[in-house]
Each structure stands twice: as C-alpha cells, then as structure tokens.
Backbone bond lengths (Angstrom), bond angles and torsions (degrees), N, CA, C in turn:
res aa  C-N    CA-C-N  psi(-1)  N-CA   C-N-CA  omega(-1)  CA-C   N-CA-C  phi
1 M - - - 1.445 - - 1.518 107.75 -
2 T 1.297 115.16 136.41 1.458 120.25 -178.26 1.526 110.75 -76.71
3 F 1.319 114.78 162.06 1.458 120.98 178.48 1.523 110.61 -58.84
4 G 1.336 117.26 -41.95 1.464 121.66 -179.23 1.521 111.54 -63.08
5 A 1.322 117.64 -40.94 1.468 120.93 179.05 1.525 110.38 -65.86
6 R 1.368 116.32 -41.74 1.471 120.08 177.71 1.524 110.67 -63.36
7 L 1.313 116.91 -39.71 1.455 120.91 179.77 1.530 110.93 -63.47
8 V 1.328 116.94 -41.35 1.467 120.88 178.62 1.525 110.03 -63.22
9 I 1.340 117.46 -42.51 1.469 121.00 179.61 1.528 110.44 -64.54
10 V 1.325 116.95 -44.04 1.467 120.50 179.10 1.530 110.46 -61.66
11 L 1.321 117.36 -44.48 1.459 120.68 179.40 1.526 111.36 -63.78
12 M 1.333 117.26 -40.27 1.460 120.76 178.42 1.527 110.25 -64.95
13 C 1.316 117.40 -44.95 1.465 121.20 179.93 1.528 110.49 -63.95
14 T 1.316 116.54 -40.64 1.457 120.51 179.58 1.521 110.67 -64.58
15 T 1.323 116.70 -42.86 1.465 120.82 179.95 1.520 110.65 -65.63
16 V 1.330 117.46 -45.81 1.463 121.65 179.28 1.523 109.74 -64.62
17 G 1.334 117.07 -43.50 1.469 120.76 179.12 1.516 111.88 -61.31
18 A 1.316 116.74 -42.71 1.467 120.19 179.12 1.525 110.40 -64.73
19 A 1.321 117.00 -39.39 1.463 120.21 178.69 1.522 110.55 -65.22
20 L 1.331 117.45 -40.49 1.459 120.69 178.24 1.518 110.95 -65.71
21 L 1.332 116.31 -43.61 1.458 119.37 179.51 1.524 111.40 -64.44
22 A 1.299 117.39 -37.08 1.465 120.47 178.85 1.522 110.12 -62.40
23 G 1.336 116.80 -32.45 1.457 121.02 178.81 1.505 113.32 -73.96
24 C 1.342 118.95 -11.34 1.456 121.73 -179.06 1.515 112.49 -77.75
25 G 1.307 118.11 -20.46 1.462 121.08 178.77 1.519 109.70 -74.73
26 A 1.310 116.90 169.35 1.451 120.64 179.10 1.525 109.11 -88.19
27 P 1.339 116.91 106.94 1.458 118.62 178.29 1.520 110.25 -68.61
28 A 1.289 115.68 164.10 1.457 120.64 178.80 1.525 109.53 -63.61
29 P 1.325 117.71 148.45 1.458 120.59 177.94 1.523 111.11 -57.79
30 V 1.345 115.57 151.02 1.456 120.20 -178.00 1.524 112.32 -80.02
31 G 1.306 117.58 -19.13 1.456 121.39 178.86 1.516 109.20 -140.24
32 P 1.315 116.63 177.02 1.461 118.96 179.97 1.531 110.59 -69.66
33 L 1.311 115.26 148.29 1.456 119.94 176.84 1.528 108.27 -81.80
34 P 1.327 117.56 143.99 1.466 120.67 -171.57 1.532 115.35 -85.97
35 F 1.320 118.16 17.84 1.458 120.79 -172.81 1.524 112.75 -93.66
36 T 1.328 115.25 141.91 1.439 121.59 174.03 1.530 108.84 -76.73
37 S 1.303 116.44 156.88 1.463 120.50 175.44 1.528 110.71 -89.65
38 A 1.320 116.60 -0.29 1.464 121.60 179.50 1.530 110.46 -68.25
39 S 1.319 115.88 158.83 1.463 120.87 175.28 1.531 109.04 -70.42
40 F 1.314 115.86 170.08 1.462 120.78 177.93 1.533 110.50 -56.57
41 D 1.327 117.08 -48.95 1.468 120.47 -178.15 1.525 111.69 -66.04
42 E 1.326 117.39 -40.94 1.465 120.64 177.69 1.531 110.85 -63.69
43 A 1.324 116.34 -41.81 1.467 120.44 179.29 1.527 110.41 -64.10
44 G 1.325 116.70 -39.41 1.464 120.12 176.88 1.515 111.77 -61.71
45 A 1.330 116.74 -42.65 1.463 120.91 178.24 1.530 110.62 -64.67
46 Q 1.342 117.03 -41.12 1.466 120.61 178.07 1.530 110.52 -62.23
47 A 1.327 116.44 -44.51 1.466 120.66 -179.27 1.521 110.74 -60.93
48 T 1.322 116.49 -44.89 1.464 120.29 179.46 1.524 110.47 -63.43
49 A 1.324 117.29 -46.48 1.464 121.63 -178.55 1.526 111.92 -62.67
50 Q 1.334 116.81 -33.60 1.468 121.39 -178.01 1.526 112.67 -94.58
51 H 1.335 116.47 4.55 1.472 122.17 -179.36 1.531 110.94 56.44
52 K 1.332 114.13 43.32 1.459 121.01 178.06 1.518 109.26 -118.52
53 L 1.313 114.94 168.12 1.463 121.34 173.14 1.520 108.80 -77.37
54 L 1.318 116.17 157.52 1.461 121.94 169.36 1.515 106.65 -106.43
55 L 1.315 116.65 122.48 1.460 122.85 177.89 1.516 108.08 -108.39
56 V 1.328 116.34 120.89 1.459 122.08 179.85 1.523 108.79 -109.52
57 D 1.320 115.58 130.03 1.467 122.76 172.22 1.520 106.19 -110.77
58 A 1.339 117.06 99.33 1.460 121.44 176.55 1.518 107.08 -84.95
59 M 1.329 115.83 118.07 1.455 120.86 -170.31 1.524 110.53 -143.77
60 A 1.326 114.45 176.13 1.465 121.46 174.40 1.522 107.76 -142.17
61 S 1.314 115.97 146.22 1.465 120.16 -176.83 1.525 112.10 -64.94
62 W 1.329 117.81 -24.97 1.461 122.35 -177.92 1.529 112.97 -91.31
63 C 1.319 118.41 -1.21 1.470 123.98 -174.12 1.535 110.72 -85.37
64 P 1.344 118.90 112.71 1.469 120.05 -178.51 1.532 114.77 -57.55
65 P 1.339 120.74 -45.00 1.471 117.82 178.22 1.534 112.56 -64.61
66 C 1.332 116.91 -31.86 1.468 120.50 176.90 1.516 110.16 -64.74
67 R 1.322 116.07 -44.40 1.464 120.51 -179.44 1.529 110.96 -66.21
68 T 1.326 116.34 -37.23 1.463 119.92 178.10 1.519 110.40 -64.83
69 M 1.334 117.01 -43.62 1.463 119.46 177.63 1.522 110.90 -63.57
70 E 1.321 116.84 -40.09 1.465 120.17 -179.82 1.526 111.08 -63.79
71 R 1.304 116.00 -32.73 1.468 120.66 -179.25 1.522 111.76 -83.72
72 D 1.348 117.49 -40.84 1.461 120.64 -168.19 1.526 115.67 -109.00
73 A 1.311 118.53 -33.97 1.465 120.16 -172.65 1.525 113.33 -98.15
74 W 1.333 116.71 -52.52 1.468 119.77 -175.37 1.528 113.84 -60.53
75 P 1.340 120.56 -38.46 1.477 119.15 -178.03 1.532 114.64 -78.02
76 E 1.333 117.89 -6.18 1.467 120.07 -179.26 1.525 110.70 -60.45
77 A 1.316 116.64 135.82 1.466 122.01 -175.63 1.527 112.11 -57.51
78 K 1.331 117.51 -41.60 1.468 119.56 -176.78 1.530 111.39 -68.99
79 V 1.331 117.03 -32.59 1.468 120.73 176.76 1.525 109.64 -70.31
80 S 1.328 116.31 -48.16 1.469 120.69 178.80 1.521 111.52 -60.30
81 A 1.331 117.18 -38.38 1.464 120.64 179.58 1.524 110.71 -64.95
82 W 1.331 116.97 -43.39 1.473 119.71 179.14 1.522 109.98 -62.70
83 I 1.321 116.59 -45.95 1.460 120.08 -179.61 1.526 110.15 -62.47
84 G 1.318 117.86 -44.97 1.458 120.91 179.75 1.521 113.10 -57.91
85 A 1.323 116.26 -35.36 1.461 120.85 -178.07 1.529 113.03 -83.13
86 H 1.336 117.71 -28.34 1.466 119.89 -168.56 1.517 116.52 -122.94
87 A 1.322 118.91 -15.54 1.465 118.53 -168.98 1.523 112.81 -148.37
88 I 1.312 114.00 162.36 1.452 123.12 164.27 1.520 104.11 -106.56
89 A 1.320 117.01 124.47 1.470 121.37 -177.10 1.517 110.05 -106.73
90 V 1.316 116.16 137.46 1.459 121.85 179.14 1.522 108.97 -137.99
91 Q 1.323 115.88 139.25 1.454 120.77 173.99 1.519 108.73 -96.41
92 V 1.334 114.93 138.52 1.456 121.81 175.10 1.523 106.61 -118.81
93 D 1.333 116.13 109.17 1.465 121.06 175.71 1.521 106.46 -78.70
94 V 1.324 116.32 113.95 1.475 120.44 -172.83 1.519 112.90 -64.72
95 D 1.323 117.51 -23.26 1.467 120.71 178.64 1.522 111.50 -81.70
96 E 1.313 117.00 -34.31 1.462 121.46 -178.59 1.529 112.75 -89.50
97 Q 1.318 116.52 -23.54 1.468 121.54 -177.03 1.528 109.99 -125.53
98 E 1.327 115.26 59.58 1.459 120.91 -174.30 1.528 113.11 -59.45
99 A 1.321 117.86 -39.55 1.465 120.51 -178.61 1.529 110.87 -63.59
100 V 1.323 117.00 -42.15 1.468 120.43 178.45 1.526 109.49 -66.75
101 A 1.322 117.71 -41.58 1.469 121.21 178.72 1.528 110.77 -60.20
102 R 1.329 117.12 -41.20 1.474 120.56 177.13 1.530 110.22 -65.35
103 R 1.317 116.67 -44.23 1.457 121.81 179.68 1.527 111.57 -59.03
104 L 1.339 115.75 -35.78 1.465 121.06 179.83 1.527 112.93 -88.21
105 D 1.317 116.87 -1.13 1.471 122.82 179.68 1.536 111.49 57.18
106 I 1.338 115.13 48.60 1.460 120.63 179.47 1.524 108.49 -79.53
107 R 1.331 116.13 124.68 1.464 121.68 -178.56 1.521 113.18 -118.33
108 A 1.333 116.45 -15.01 1.465 121.57 179.26 1.523 107.69 -155.04
109 M 1.310 114.93 159.04 1.456 119.76 -179.65 1.527 110.20 -125.62
110 P 1.308 116.05 150.77 1.455 126.89 -9.46 1.525 111.05 -74.70
111 T 1.325 115.67 146.27 1.466 122.67 170.91 1.519 106.74 -119.47
112 L 1.319 115.18 126.08 1.461 121.21 177.31 1.519 108.03 -108.31
113 I 1.327 115.97 134.65 1.460 120.82 -179.71 1.524 108.55 -133.08
114 L 1.319 115.75 134.06 1.460 122.15 174.06 1.524 108.67 -108.26
115 F 1.317 115.67 131.22 1.460 122.33 176.83 1.522 109.33 -120.93
116 R 1.322 115.28 148.35 1.469 121.39 168.74 1.516 106.59 -129.07
117 D 1.321 116.61 120.97 1.465 122.41 -179.82 1.532 111.70 51.78
118 G 1.337 116.21 41.29 1.457 121.11 176.49 1.517 115.39 82.81
119 Q 1.314 117.77 -4.69 1.464 121.50 -179.77 1.529 109.85 -102.97
120 E 1.325 115.78 131.29 1.461 119.61 179.61 1.519 110.60 -69.20
121 L 1.338 114.96 127.75 1.461 121.74 177.09 1.521 111.88 -97.12
122 A 1.333 116.14 -42.02 1.461 119.99 -173.73 1.515 109.61 -156.73
123 R 1.337 114.59 154.43 1.457 121.89 179.56 1.525 107.38 -142.59
124 S 1.318 115.31 139.75 1.466 121.30 176.46 1.521 108.56 -137.35
125 V 1.324 115.52 136.34 1.457 120.63 178.93 1.527 108.32 -117.06
126 G 1.326 116.00 128.43 1.460 121.19 177.97 1.514 111.51 118.22
127 G 1.312 114.70 158.09 1.451 120.89 -178.18 1.515 112.64 -71.82
128 M 1.325 115.50 153.49 1.462 122.73 177.31 1.515 109.05 -140.78
129 D 1.329 115.66 150.70 1.457 118.19 170.80 1.531 107.90 -84.36
130 A 1.300 117.68 177.41 1.466 121.34 -174.56 1.528 112.21 -60.15
131 N 1.326 118.18 -41.21 1.464 120.67 -179.57 1.519 111.55 -66.73
132 Q 1.330 117.05 -42.48 1.461 120.25 177.99 1.526 110.52 -64.57
133 L 1.325 116.43 -41.97 1.456 121.22 179.74 1.521 110.65 -61.91
134 L 1.309 116.61 -47.59 1.464 120.25 -179.73 1.532 110.54 -62.10
135 S 1.314 117.33 -42.72 1.465 121.12 178.14 1.526 110.72 -61.02
136 W 1.343 117.25 -43.86 1.462 121.22 178.75 1.532 110.17 -63.16
137 L 1.325 117.25 -44.17 1.463 120.77 179.61 1.531 111.07 -61.31
138 E 1.319 116.68 -46.32 1.463 120.65 -178.19 1.524 111.14 -65.24
139 T 1.309 117.22 -41.12 1.461 121.62 -179.54 1.518 111.53 -72.30
140 S 1.306 116.58 -46.26 1.462 121.49 -174.48 1.521 112.98 -78.66
141 G 1.296 117.27 -27.50 1.457 120.97 -177.55 1.510 113.58 -62.91
142 G 1.323 117.17 -22.56 1.454 120.45 178.55 1.508 112.63 -105.77
143 A 1.338 117.16 6.43 1.460 120.54 -177.24 1.529 110.28 -62.69
144 A 1.335 115.93 140.98 1.463 120.46 -178.98 1.521 112.26 -87.66
145 A 1.317 117.69 -25.35 1.458 120.73 -176.93 1.509 109.74 -135.20
146 P 1.333 117.59 153.41 1.467 119.78 178.52 1.522 111.12 -63.45
147 T 1.338 115.29 146.67 1.457 119.71 176.83 1.517 111.05 -81.26
148 T 1.305 117.48 -21.63 1.463 122.56 174.14 1.525 106.34 -137.90
149 P 1.317 117.10 151.83 1.456 117.89 -178.92 1.541 111.32 -61.67
150 A 1.304 114.78 143.09 1.461 119.75 175.90 1.520 108.87 -69.78
151 P 1.323 117.06 143.17 1.469 119.36 -179.99 1.520 110.74 -67.79
152 P 1.328 116.13 149.96 1.465 118.50 176.64 1.517 110.62 -64.66
153 R 1.298 117.56 148.42 1.465 121.59 -177.62 1.491 110.16 -112.22
C-alpha cells in the first residue's frame, strides 16, 4: 500500500472516530424540558392550587441515567403533554438542594416521586426511556395509595 493510500485511510478513520466520539457526549434535548423553575415547596403549592399532581425528579448533574433521561425521555412530546395536563414537574438537584433531598429520603438517582395534595402516591428509582416513563406516569398518577411509605417530615 502506498503512503498516499495509508494517509487517506488514516484521515478517514480519524474523521469517523472523531464523529463517533462527538456523539458520545450528551447532546442538547430535542424539545423543552417540562420542569418549572419554582422551588420544591412552591411547585407543591402550585400543584395543590391547580388540582394537579406534583412530579419530582430527584437527580444529579453527574448521574448518567439522569442525563440520559434529560436528553431522551423528558423532552418527548407525549411525556410533556401528559405532564402539562396532569402535573407540575420540578427537578431537585440532590447536590444543590441537600435539605430537600433528605426530606424526600432520596438514596439513589434518578428518583421520581408523584404526590397528590402533599401525599406520596408513587416512587420509582432508576432511569427510564420515554415509553417507560409515560407508562409509569399513567399507571401511578391514578394510584390510590403510596407504593412506598412517605418519609417522615
């Protein structure tokens, strides 16, 4: 093989490799995220006043499943539509909001919690894709009793 042919192969491999590596980062979400900028307590008050559920996403910026959900699940139109119709959603960064994380008894991320009128209805720990998330929301949103005991306050 000539030097020129080897150079072309190296350049092609380098270009393809760089493109693949660029895809390993977390790209920006494809749609808007459905979270309010309100605090946890403010979001709870809004949910109660609007007769909606409160959806909490307890997460951390360094958590790979959290980042995957932020990129792939939360911006999905069907997820955002369900939240818009049924809930006020708030993110709780466990590193920035340690007191709230303790109050919610967060032990792993991501942890999703649904509340109705301040009472915990359902809790899920671990990442989900958009279909799993929507299924959990639809199933848990009508739950009559919490799936795990609410933490003491």
